[in-house]
C-alpha positions, 0 to 999 in steps of 0.5 A: 319369950326371949328376943333371940327366940323371936328373931329365929322364929321370924327368920324361920318364917321369912322364906314362907313370906318370900315364897308368897310374894314371889308366887304373887309376882309370878301370877301378875307378871309371868315374864318377870318370875317363873311360876312357883309351881314350875319351879317346885315341879323342877326341884322335886323331880329327883328323889334326893332333892325331895329328901334334902329339902324335907330334912333341911326344913325339919332340921331348922324347925327342930333347932329353932322351935325346940327350947 
């Protein structure tokens, strides 16, 4: 596997790790970060936002994981 592919794979997974860390801090100290469930609930209210998030995530995966 090429180094560039490893870097892009890591960058694809990085937001997931960031969300886990923010979720954990939100559980421990709710006055520092809003709970992730509340943020996602606010983001997912509009249908357009849901479609945009799914499309961007699909596009990233398609471009970074297809060789």
